[in-house]
C-alpha positions in Angstrom: -0.4 18.8 -32.5 -3.4 16.6 -32.2 -5.6 16.4 -29.1 -4.8 13.4 -27.0 -7.6 10.8 -27.1 -8.5 10.5 -23.2 -10.3 7.6 -23.7 -7.3 5.6 -25.4 -4.9 3.6 -23.5 -1.2 3.6 -24.7 1.1 0.7 -23.7 4.4 1.6 -22.5 7.7 -0.3 -22.5 9.2 -0.7 -19.0 12.4 -2.0 -17.4 12.6 -3.3 -14.1 15.7 -3.1 -11.7 16.2 -4.8 -8.7 19.2 -3.8 -6.2 20.0 -6.5 -4.0 23.1 -8.3 -2.6 21.1 -11.3 -1.9 18.3 -11.5 -4.3 18.5 -13.8 -7.4 16.2 -14.6 -10.4 14.5 -17.4 -8.3 13.7 -15.2 -5.2 13.4 -11.6 -6.7 9.6 -11.3 -5.4 9.7 -7.5 -5.7 11.0 -7.4 -9.3 8.3 -10.3 -10.2 5.6 -8.4 -8.4 6.6 -5.0 -10.5 6.7 -7.1 -13.5 3.4 -8.6 -13.1 1.5 -5.4 -12.0 3.0 -3.6 -15.1 2.1 -6.5 -17.3 -1.7 -6.8 -15.9 -2.0 -2.8 -16.2 -1.4 -3.4 -20.1 2.4 -2.4 -20.3 5.2 -4.3 -21.7 8.4 -5.2 -19.3 11.3 -5.2 -22.0 14.3 -5.6 -19.8 15.0 -6.9 -16.3 18.1 -6.9 -14.3 19.4 -7.7 -10.7 22.5 -5.8 -9.6 24.6 -5.5 -6.5 24.7 -2.3 -4.5 27.3 -0.6 -6.6 27.0 2.8 -7.9 28.9 2.2 -11.0 27.1 -0.9 -12.1 23.8 0.7 -11.4 24.6 3.9 -13.4 26.1 1.8 -16.0 23.0 -0.4 -16.5 20.7 2.9 -16.2 22.6 4.6 -18.8 22.3 1.7 -21.1 18.7 1.5 -20.6 18.1 5.3 -20.9 19.6 5.4 -24.4 17.5 2.5 -25.5 14.8 4.1 -27.7 12.7 1.2 -26.4 12.6 1.7 -22.7 10.5 4.5 -21.8 10.1 4.0 -18.1 12.5 2.4 -15.5 11.3 0.9 -12.2 14.1 0.3 -9.7 13.2 -1.3 -6.5 15.6 -1.8 -3.3 18.7 0.1 -1.8 16.8 3.3 -1.1 16.9 2.9 2.7 19.5 3.7 5.2 21.3 0.1 5.6 24.8 -0.2 5.4 26.0 -0.2 1.5 22.7 0.9 -0.1 23.3 3.2 -2.9 20.6 3.5 -5.1 19.4 7.0 -4.1 23.3 8.2 -4.8 23.5 6.4 -7.9 20.0 7.4 -9.4 20.0 11.0 -8.2 23.0 12.1 -10.3 21.6 10.9 -13.4 18.1 12.6 -13.0 17.7 15.9 -15.2 14.1 16.8 -13.8 13.4 15.6 -10.5 9.7 14.7 -9.6 9.6 15.5 -5.8 5.9 14.8 -5.3 6.7 11.0 -5.9 8.8 10.6 -3.0 6.7 12.9 -1.0 3.5 11.3 -1.5 5.4 7.6 -1.1 6.4 8.8 2.2 3.1 10.2 3.2 1.1 6.8 2.1 3.9 4.9 3.8 3.4 6.9 7.1 -0.2 5.6 7.4 1.2 2.0 7.7 4.6 2.4 9.1 4.5 5.5 11.3 7.7 7.6 11.4 9.8 4.8 10.0 8.6 6.3 6.5 10.9 9.1 6.8 13.7 6.6 6.1 12.7 6.0 2.8 14.7 7.5 0.1 12.1 6.9 -2.6 12.7 9.3 -5.6 11.6 9.7 -9.4 12.5 12.1 -12.3 13.3 12.3 -15.9 16.6 11.3 -17.0 17.3 11.6 -21.0 13.5 11.3 -21.5 13.2 8.1 -19.6 10.9 8.1 -16.6 12.6 6.6 -13.6 10.9 5.6 -10.3 13.2 4.4 -7.2 11.5 2.7 -4.3 12.2 0.4 -1.4 12.4 -3.3 -2.1 9.7 -4.5 0.0 6.7 -6.1 -1.6 4.3 -3.8 0.4 6.2 -0.7 -0.7 6.3 -1.9 -4.5 2.6 -2.6 -4.4 2.1 0.9 -2.4 4.0 2.6 -5.3 2.5 1.0 -8.3 -1.2 1.0 -7.2 -1.2 4.6 -5.7 1.2 6.4 -7.7 2.9 4.9 -10.6 0.2 3.1 -12.6 -2.3 5.8 -12.2 0.4 8.2 -13.8 1.4 5.8 -16.7 -2.3 5.5 -17.8 -2.9 7.9 -20.6 -6.6 8.1 -19.4 -5.7 9.7 -16.1 -6.6 13.4 -15.9 -6.2 15.9 -15.7 -2.7 15.1 -16.6 -0.5 12.0 -16.5 3.5 11.1 -17.6 2.5 9.3 -20.8 3.0 12.6 -23.0 6.4 13.3 -21.3 8.3 10.1 -22.0 10.4 9.6 -25.2 8.6 8.2 -28.0 5.3 8.9 -26.5 2.1 7.8 -28.1 0.4 11.3 -27.6 1.4 14.9 -28.3 0.4 16.6 -25.1 -0.7 16.3 -21.4 -4.2 15.1 -22.1 -4.6 17.9 -24.7 -3.7 20.6 -22.2 
């Protein structure tokens, strides 16, 4: 295997999923934010959906996206808290093959600095499912921005060392974790 070029940025294909019983295409501000931040970072958003809080609908859509060879990363916002009817954590957890516990832990730590003890009510999680990288975060714009800027986008940048997730997604453009 060739050693990865640490100076080279590799664009990834992302999908954005909003889980909400009230959001529509005209008012999905968090989905818009995730899309815009991804594109500003140099990635392509190749699929987008707004779904109601339905375990079966979420799993069905995620399963299709996970099988799509063109989608490498899935960003999910909404439905991760304790509000009645929220089911994102239950739906996503069952599909994850390899969890990334550090994402939820670090997200809650960063949220604690802003929200105090309410941060423990976040069910933010991440993991690999069928070689797709999934991130689930709360649906507020502040939470999405925090997750993207501090945790997700740095790990979707092949130049981030000592390692990042680019080498681990399906159809990845590099062969190792920064040559390690």
